[in-house]
C-alpha positions in Angstrom: 1.8 24.9 3.8 4.2 23.9 0.9 7.8 22.7 1.4 10.2 25.3 1.1 13.6 24.3 2.3 17.5 25.6 1.4 18.3 21.9 0.6 17.0 18.5 -0.1 18.9 17.4 3.3 16.9 20.2 5.3 13.7 18.8 3.6 14.7 14.9 4.6 14.7 16.1 8.2 11.6 17.4 7.7 10.2 14.4 6.4 11.6 12.2 9.3 10.0 14.7 11.8 6.6 14.8 10.2 6.7 11.0 10.3 7.6 11.0 13.8 4.6 13.1 14.7 2.2 10.9 12.6 3.3 7.9 14.4 2.5 9.4 17.8 -0.8 10.8 16.6 -1.9 7.3 15.0 -0.7 5.9 18.2 -3.6 7.6 20.1 -5.9 5.2 18.5 -4.1 2.3 16.7 -2.6 0.6 19.6 0.3 -1.8 18.4 0.5 -2.8 14.7 3.9 -0.4 14.5 5.1 -2.3 11.6 1.8 -2.0 9.8 1.5 1.9 10.4 5.4 2.6 9.2 4.7 0.4 6.1 1.6 1.8 5.2 3.0 5.3 5.6 6.1 4.3 3.7 4.0 3.2 0.6 2.1 6.7 0.9 5.5 8.6 0.6 6.6 6.4 -2.3 3.3 7.2 -4.1 2.2 3.3 -4.1 -0.9 1.4 -3.2 -0.8 -1.2 -0.2 -2.7 -4.5 0.0 -3.9 -5.2 3.8 -4.0 -8.9 4.5 -5.7 -10.1 7.8 -8.7 -11.8 9.4 -11.8 -9.6 10.2 -11.8 -7.3 13.5 -7.9 -6.4 13.3 -8.9 -2.6 12.9 -7.9 -2.3 9.1 -10.8 0.1 8.5 -10.1 2.1 11.8 -6.2 2.1 10.6 -6.9 3.7 7.0 -9.6 6.4 8.3 -7.1 7.5 11.3 -4.4 7.8 9.1 -6.7 10.0 6.3 -7.5 12.1 9.6 -4.1 12.8 10.5 -3.1 13.6 7.1 -5.9 15.9 6.3 -7.2 14.2 3.5 -10.4 13.1 1.7 -11.4 9.4 2.9 -13.9 7.1 1.2 -14.5 3.3 1.9 -16.0 1.0 -0.5 -17.3 -2.4 0.7 -16.7 -4.7 -2.2 -19.7 -7.1 -2.7 -20.3 -9.7 -5.7 -22.9 -7.2 -7.3 -20.8 -4.3 -7.5 -20.2 -2.7 -10.8 -17.6 -0.6 -12.1 -19.9 2.6 -12.2 -20.5 2.0 -8.5 -16.9 3.0 -7.8 -15.9 5.3 -10.8 -19.1 7.2 -10.9 -21.5 7.5 -14.0 -23.2 10.0 -16.3 -26.8 11.0 -15.3 -29.6 12.9 -17.0 -30.0 16.1 -14.7 -33.0 18.5 -14.7 -32.1 20.3 -17.9 -32.0 17.0 -19.5 -28.2 16.8 -20.3 -25.8 14.4 -19.3 -23.8 15.3 -16.2 -20.9 13.1 -14.6 -21.6 12.1 -11.1 -18.7 11.0 -9.5 -17.9 7.9 -7.7 -16.3 7.0 -4.3 -12.8 6.8 -6.2 -12.7 10.4 -6.0 -11.0 10.9 -2.7 -7.4 11.2 -1.5 -7.6 7.9 0.3 -9.7 5.1 -0.9 -10.6 1.9 1.2 -11.4 -1.1 -0.9 -12.8 -3.5 1.8 -12.5 -7.2 0.8 -11.3 -6.7 -2.9 -11.5 -10.3 -3.7 -15.3 -10.3 -3.0 -16.1 -8.4 -6.4 -16.3 -9.5 -9.8 -13.1 -9.3 -12.3 -14.8 -6.5 -14.3 -15.2 -4.2 -10.9 -11.6 -5.5 -9.8 -10.1 -4.3 -13.2 -11.8 -0.9 -13.2 -10.3 -0.1 -9.5 -6.7 -1.1 -10.9 -6.9 0.9 -14.0 -7.6 3.9 -11.6 -4.7 3.0 -9.4 -2.5 2.9 -12.5 -3.4 5.8 -14.5 -4.7 7.8 -11.6 -7.9 8.5 -13.7 -11.2 7.0 -14.9 -12.7 7.1 -18.5 -16.4 7.5 -18.7 -18.0 7.4 -22.1 -14.6 8.5 -23.7 -14.2 11.4 -21.2 -10.9 11.1 -18.9 -11.7 12.4 -15.3 -8.4 12.9 -13.3 -8.7 11.6 -9.6 -7.6 13.8 -6.8 -4.1 14.1 -5.7 -2.4 12.5 -3.7 -4.4 9.2 -4.5 -3.8 6.2 -2.6 -5.6 2.8 -2.5 -5.5 0.4 0.6 -7.2 -2.6 -0.4 -8.4 -5.3 2.3 -8.3 -9.1 2.0 -9.5 -12.0 4.5 -6.8 -14.6 3.9 -9.1 -17.5 5.6 -12.6 -17.2 4.0 -12.1 -18.1 0.4 -15.6 -19.5 -0.4 -17.5 -17.0 -3.0 -14.0 -15.0 -3.6 -12.5 -13.6 -7.0 -8.9 -14.1 -6.3 -7.1 -11.1 -7.5 -4.9 -12.3 -10.7 -0.7 -11.9 -10.5 -1.0 -9.2 -12.9 -3.1 -7.2 -10.8 -1.4 -7.8 -7.7 1.6 -6.4 -9.2 -0.2 -2.8 -8.9 0.2 -3.0 -4.9 3.5 -1.5 -3.8 3.1 -3.9 -0.9 1.3 -6.8 0.7 1.2 -6.2 4.2 0.3 -9.0 6.6 -1.8 -7.9 9.8 -1.5 -10.3 13.0 -3.2 -10.7 16.1 -2.3 -7.9 18.8 -0.1 -9.4 21.8 -2.0 -10.2 24.8 -1.0 -6.6 26.5 -1.8 -4.5 23.2 -5.2 -6.3 23.4 -6.0 -5.7 26.8 -5.2 -1.8 25.9 -7.3 -2.1 23.0 -10.3 -3.1 25.1 -9.8 -0.6 27.6 -9.6 2.2 25.1 -12.5 0.8 23.0 -15.3 0.0 25.8 -15.3 3.5 27.6 -17.0 6.8 26.4 -13.5 8.5 25.9 -13.2 10.1 22.4 -10.0 10.6 20.9 -9.5 14.2 18.8 -6.8 14.0 16.3 -4.8 16.8 14.9 -3.9 17.0 11.2 0.0 16.7 10.9 0.4 16.7 7.3 -1.5 18.3 4.5 -2.2 16.9 0.7 0.3 19.8 -0.7 3.0 18.3 1.7 2.5 14.9 0.8 3.2 15.6 -3.0 6.1 17.6 -1.9 7.6 14.6 0.0 6.7 12.2 -2.8 8.9 14.3 -5.1 11.5 14.5 -2.6 11.5 10.9 -2.5 12.6 10.4 -6.2 15.5 13.0 -5.6 17.0 11.3 -2.9 20.2 9.7 -4.6 21.3 6.1 -3.9 24.4 4.3 -4.6 24.9 1.9 -7.5 25.9 -0.8 -5.4 22.4 -0.4 -3.3 20.4 -0.1 -6.6 22.1 -3.1 -8.1 21.4 -5.2 -4.8 17.6 -4.4 -5.0 17.5 -5.3 -8.7 19.6 -8.6 -8.2 16.9 -9.3 -5.4 14.4 -9.1 -7.5 16.0 -11.1 -10.3 17.0 -13.7 -7.9 13.4 -14.8 -7.6 12.9 -15.8 -11.4 13.2 -19.3 -11.8 15.1 -20.6 -15.0 17.5 -17.7 -14.9 21.2 -17.4 -14.4 20.6 -15.6 -11.2 18.1 -18.0 -9.6 18.9 -19.9 -6.6 18.5 -23.4 -6.0 15.6 -22.8 -3.7 13.8 -20.7 -6.3 14.3 -23.1 -9.2 13.0 -25.9 -6.6 9.9 -23.7 -5.2 9.0 -20.8 -7.3 7.0 -21.5 -10.6 6.7 -17.5 -11.5 9.0 -14.5 -9.9 8.7 -10.9 -9.5 8.9 -8.5 -12.5 10.9 -5.3 -13.0 8.1 -3.3 -10.9 9.5 -5.2 -8.0 13.0 -3.7 -8.5 11.2 -0.2 -8.9 9.4 -0.6 -5.4 12.2 -2.0 -3.8 14.5 1.2 -4.5 11.4 3.5 -3.9 10.6 2.0 -0.7 14.3 1.9 0.4 14.6 5.5 0.0 11.6 6.3 1.9 12.6 3.9 4.8 15.8 5.8 4.7 14.3 9.3 4.8 11.8 8.3 7.7 14.9 7.4 9.6 16.3 10.6 9.1 19.2 9.4 6.5 20.1 11.0 3.3 20.7 8.1 1.1 19.3 4.3 1.4 21.8 1.4 2.0 21.2 -2.4 1.6 19.3 -2.6 5.0 16.8 -0.1 4.1 16.2 -2.7 0.7 15.9 -5.3 3.2 13.5 -3.9 5.6 11.0 -3.6 3.1 11.7 -6.4 0.6 9.4 -8.8 2.3 6.6 -6.6 1.6 7.4 -6.0 -2.1 8.2 -9.4 -3.1 5.7 -11.6 -1.1 2.8 -11.3 -3.6 4.9 -11.1 -6.7 6.3 -14.7 -6.5 4.1 -18.0 -7.0 4.8 -21.0 -5.2 4.7 -24.5 -7.3 3.1 -27.8 -5.8 6.3 -28.6 -4.4 6.6 -25.9 -2.3 3.1 -26.2 -1.0 3.4 -29.8 -0.5 6.6 -29.3 1.8 5.0 -26.3 3.3 7.5 -23.8 2.0 6.0 -20.1 2.0 6.9 -17.3 0.0 8.6 -15.5 3.1 11.0 -18.8 3.6 12.1 -18.3 -0.1 12.5 -14.5 0.5 14.3 -15.0 3.6 16.8 -17.4 2.0 17.4 -14.8 -0.5 18.2 -12.0 2.0 
């Protein structure tokens, strides 16, 4: 089903309605984690990728597979390990029966790709994934292969166990629109989770939005108007994170060694537009920028030794800016 609306306001109303249906359908399987689900859907409609940071057992894989099911999209999961090679995820040329080379597609050729424990694999393989995220294509033996549309990477990372890992460099972290922390469920949510997962009851999910509709909504987000003062607020927020510049605050100069780049400003604007649209607003305001600022900025600023010694987190600094 394609998007055929008389005007953009009607299209925004449709997106807000689709979002509410998605939330209730995902809620049949995923209990709690409302903020996480909302943020993942915002990045999907903004055509951005997300990094989920949380300890094992918080249903990260289940969340991603559930979202792919309700969105009627193809889904592949890649378990990243220290011996994983770039060709294991992108695909490789193989010799077929007629003794000619044929390209055998890797698991990256799906609409939603779950890159599980991305920091467990060497930089060479991380770089292959991140190139695909940026270019939306892979190049094998000089031939460019375009990835399916929409293409959306959800990577996961365990924040505790760092032994034998290859942390993502800042330049590669910058490719992710959002860095989304996952926390333990509340006591009541955990009771509900255990009740629903220790019986034979199986939940059947409906397809709410097609791939074609998602592409239409992604185009719609870019057409949503934004007031100059809101756009300037988003850009100034990113600019204030850069130590040693005119706009940097005292806290930033004291505790931050590296700030967010221009990509942060772009994602703040796109995320604010999507946040406004899913809430039925036709144009974003400063509150929409603030709602997604933490997810956009927290992996783009680098704390110095003083911040670590004094226990100042990225969230403390961003909270001060907001």
